[in-house]
C-alpha positions in Angstrom: -9.6 48.0 131.5 -10.6 45.0 133.7 -11.6 45.6 137.5 -10.7 42.9 140.1 -13.7 42.3 142.5 -12.1 44.0 145.5 -11.4 46.8 143.2 -15.3 47.0 142.6 -16.1 46.6 146.1 -13.7 49.5 146.9 -15.7 51.7 144.5 -18.8 50.7 145.9 -17.9 51.4 149.6 -16.1 55.0 148.4 -19.4 55.9 146.5 -21.5 54.7 149.3 -19.4 56.7 151.9 -19.7 59.9 149.9 -23.5 59.5 149.4 -23.9 59.4 152.6 -21.7 62.2 153.4 -23.5 64.2 150.7 -27.2 63.2 152.1 -26.1 64.4 155.9 -27.7 68.0 156.3 -25.2 71.0 157.0 -24.4 71.8 160.1 -25.9 75.0 161.2 -26.0 75.0 165.1 -22.9 76.1 166.8 -21.7 74.3 169.8 -19.1 76.7 171.0 -21.1 79.6 170.5 -24.0 77.7 172.8 -21.0 77.2 175.2 -20.7 80.5 175.4 -24.0 81.3 176.2 -23.7 79.0 179.6 -20.9 80.9 180.3 -22.6 84.1 180.3 -25.6 82.7 182.5 -23.2 81.5 184.7 -21.3 84.9 185.2 -24.8 86.1 186.5 -24.1 84.3 189.4 -27.4 81.8 190.8 -30.3 82.9 188.8 -32.5 82.6 192.0 -36.3 84.2 191.2 -36.1 87.3 193.3 -32.8 87.9 193.0 -30.6 91.0 191.6 -28.6 88.0 189.1 -32.5 86.7 188.3 -33.3 90.0 187.3 -30.3 90.5 185.1 -30.3 87.3 183.4 -33.9 88.1 182.4 -32.9 91.4 180.8 -30.3 89.8 179.1 -32.7 87.1 177.9 -35.2 89.8 176.6 -32.7 92.1 174.8 -30.9 89.0 172.9 -34.3 87.4 172.1 -35.5 90.8 170.5 -32.5 90.8 168.2 -33.2 87.7 166.5 -37.0 86.6 166.7 -39.8 87.8 164.7 -41.9 88.6 167.8 -41.3 88.2 171.3 -43.7 87.9 174.0 -43.0 88.2 177.5 -45.6 86.6 180.3 -44.9 88.6 183.8 -46.7 87.9 186.9 -46.1 87.8 190.7 -46.0 84.2 192.5 -46.8 84.3 196.1 -44.9 80.9 197.7 -46.0 79.0 200.3 -44.0 80.6 203.0 -45.7 84.3 201.8 -42.6 85.5 199.6 -43.6 86.9 196.2 -41.6 86.1 193.5 -41.3 88.5 189.9 -41.5 86.1 187.5 -41.1 86.0 183.5 -41.7 83.4 180.6 -40.1 84.6 177.4 -41.8 83.6 174.1 -39.5 83.9 170.9 -41.6 83.3 167.9 -40.1 82.8 164.2 -42.7 82.5 161.3 -45.3 83.4 163.8 -48.3 83.5 160.7 -47.6 79.5 160.0 -50.3 77.4 160.9 -47.8 74.4 161.3 -46.0 74.9 164.5 -43.6 73.3 167.0 -42.2 74.3 170.7 -39.0 74.4 172.2 -38.7 75.0 175.7 -36.1 75.2 178.8 -36.1 76.7 182.2 -34.0 80.0 182.8 -34.0 79.6 186.5 -31.6 78.1 189.2 -31.9 76.7 192.4 -32.0 78.1 195.7 -30.6 75.4 197.8 -28.6 72.1 196.9 -31.1 69.3 198.1 -29.6 66.4 196.5 -28.1 63.7 198.5 -24.8 63.7 196.9 -24.6 67.8 197.7 -21.5 68.7 199.9 -23.1 71.8 201.7 -27.1 72.0 201.4 -27.0 75.6 202.3 -25.5 76.6 199.2 -27.4 77.8 195.9 -27.2 75.8 192.4 -24.9 77.5 189.7 -27.2 75.6 187.4 -24.5 75.2 184.4 -26.3 72.2 183.3 -29.5 72.5 184.7 -31.2 75.3 183.6 -28.2 77.1 181.4 -27.7 74.0 179.3 -31.0 74.2 178.0 -31.4 77.9 177.5 -27.9 77.7 175.7 -29.5 75.6 173.0 -32.6 77.2 172.3 -30.6 80.8 172.1 -28.1 78.8 169.9 -31.0 77.6 167.7 -32.3 81.2 167.7 -29.1 82.3 165.8 -29.7 79.9 163.3 -33.2 80.8 162.6 -32.8 84.2 162.5 -29.7 83.6 159.9 -32.1 81.3 157.9 -35.7 81.4 158.8 -37.8 78.2 159.3 -40.5 77.1 156.6 -42.8 76.2 159.8 -43.5 78.1 162.8 -41.2 77.8 165.8 -41.5 79.0 169.6 -39.0 79.1 171.8 -40.3 78.9 175.3 -37.9 80.1 178.6 -40.1 79.2 181.4 -38.9 80.8 185.0 -39.9 79.4 188.5 -38.9 75.8 187.8 -36.8 74.7 190.5 -38.0 77.2 193.3 -39.5 74.9 195.6 -39.3 71.4 197.0 -40.4 69.0 194.5 -41.2 66.4 197.1 -43.4 69.3 199.4 -44.0 72.4 197.5 -45.9 71.4 194.2 -47.2 75.1 193.9 -43.4 76.4 193.9 -42.0 74.1 191.2 -42.7 74.1 187.3 -44.3 77.8 188.0 -43.6 79.0 184.8 -44.5 76.2 182.6 -48.1 76.1 184.5 -48.5 79.7 184.0 -48.0 78.9 180.3 -50.4 76.0 179.9 -53.0 78.5 181.4 -52.3 81.4 179.1 -51.2 79.8 175.7 -50.5 81.9 172.9 -53.6 82.4 170.6 -53.5 80.8 167.4 -52.7 77.2 166.1 -51.5 74.8 169.2 -48.1 73.1 168.3 -47.7 69.7 166.9 -45.7 68.8 169.8 -42.8 70.4 172.2 -39.9 69.5 173.3 -38.3 70.1 176.6 -34.2 70.4 176.9 -32.8 70.0 180.5 -29.4 68.8 181.6 -28.1 68.6 178.2 -24.5 69.5 178.3 -23.1 66.8 180.5 -19.6 65.6 179.3 -20.7 62.1 179.5 -23.9 62.5 177.3 -26.4 59.8 177.8 -29.9 60.6 176.8 -32.2 58.0 177.7 -35.9 58.1 176.8 -38.2 59.5 179.8 -41.1 57.5 181.4 -43.7 60.3 181.5 -42.7 61.3 177.9 -43.1 57.9 176.6 -46.7 57.9 178.4 -47.6 61.2 177.4 -46.5 61.7 173.8 -44.6 58.4 172.3 -44.6 59.3 168.8 -42.7 62.4 169.9 -40.3 60.5 171.7 -40.3 58.0 168.6 -39.6 61.2 166.0 -37.0 63.0 168.1 -34.8 59.9 168.7 -35.0 58.6 165.2 -33.7 62.2 164.1 -30.9 61.7 166.5 -30.3 58.4 164.7 -30.8 59.7 161.5 -27.7 62.5 162.2 -25.2 59.7 163.7 -26.1 60.5 167.2 -27.7 57.3 168.4 -24.8 56.6 170.9 -26.0 59.6 172.5 -29.9 59.3 172.3 -30.2 55.8 173.7 -33.7 54.6 172.5 -34.5 53.1 176.0 -36.4 54.2 178.9 -34.4 54.8 182.3 -36.0 57.7 184.3 -39.4 58.8 184.9 -39.5 62.8 186.0 -41.7 65.5 187.1 -40.7 68.3 184.9 -42.0 71.0 182.8 -43.3 68.7 180.1 -45.8 67.6 182.5 -47.5 70.8 182.8 -47.6 71.3 178.9 -49.0 67.8 178.9 -51.8 68.6 181.3 -52.6 71.4 179.0 -53.2 69.4 175.9 -49.9 69.9 174.1 -48.0 66.7 173.1 -44.6 67.4 175.3 -41.6 65.6 175.8 -38.6 65.8 178.1 -35.1 65.3 176.6 -32.7 65.0 179.7 -29.9 63.6 180.8 -30.5 62.5 184.3 -27.5 60.8 184.9 -25.6 63.6 186.5 -24.0 63.5 189.8 -23.9 67.3 190.1 -27.5 67.6 189.7 -28.8 69.9 192.7 -25.5 70.3 193.9 -23.1 73.5 194.3 -21.1 71.3 192.1 -23.0 72.2 189.0 -20.6 73.9 187.5 -18.9 75.4 184.3 -16.6 72.1 184.0 -18.7 69.7 184.3 -20.5 71.0 180.6 -19.0 71.1 176.9 -19.6 72.1 173.9 -19.7 68.9 172.0 -22.7 67.7 173.9 -24.2 70.9 173.0 -23.4 70.6 169.5 -25.3 67.2 169.7 -28.4 68.2 171.1 -28.6 71.4 169.1 -28.2 69.5 165.8 -31.1 67.4 167.1 -33.1 70.5 167.8 -32.4 72.5 164.6 -32.9 69.4 162.2 -36.4 68.9 164.0 -37.5 72.4 163.3 -36.2 71.9 159.5 -37.8 69.0 159.0 -41.4 70.3 159.1 
């Protein structure tokens, strides 16, 4: 039998495509399930520290994590604000394979903002629902916990849910923002320090475009490269764009100050940020799928 050049090239193309499909790791992360976690969080109402919704959300997180992780550590403390109010705050640390020497840390904040202070806000007296700002990062971490419960990781993985990130004014009250990550930095879990940490914030925007964040590139450029290369390997280079755009003050800064190689995975091009319009209709399971696949791949590669 004689093959034409076209037939040979077609056969090579088919084999190459099949090999690429075979090489891609199986999809473990459940994007629609993660979206359900956003729905539950938004259902509590604004998770403002000191509110009943905040307390109920924290209890729900605690219960969920204890059903999934090998160990759960709760850091509880009162925070006195610049105005003299006392806030009951909690960080949750869900640990998988806690005896492993090689570890990585994934984190998100679980509180939401008391008032909408964006220039775009239609009503600055209203609280922020935080469907994307807060709930999306938590949803990614919870769905990662589901994956690690089903199939435990070879390396150690800690999922950190920090409180009080968004309470105060970032331009004036530095002591009343990034509260939970600052507390964690000063009260780290005993044992090996994580190889690196990745913060997930604003990661469910329907128009997902995650650029490299400036303070991440300065503080941990090799981690930025690792995460964006992982996304590219998964076919998500169109979502994880390998160029800088914004430089942000976020929870990763407090971890960097504590000696942890931390970066921020954040889509800051989100018009509803810090407005009452940060609602469930602005986020998507498809975006969560992209970010969640990258998060799981980071755990699996170690």
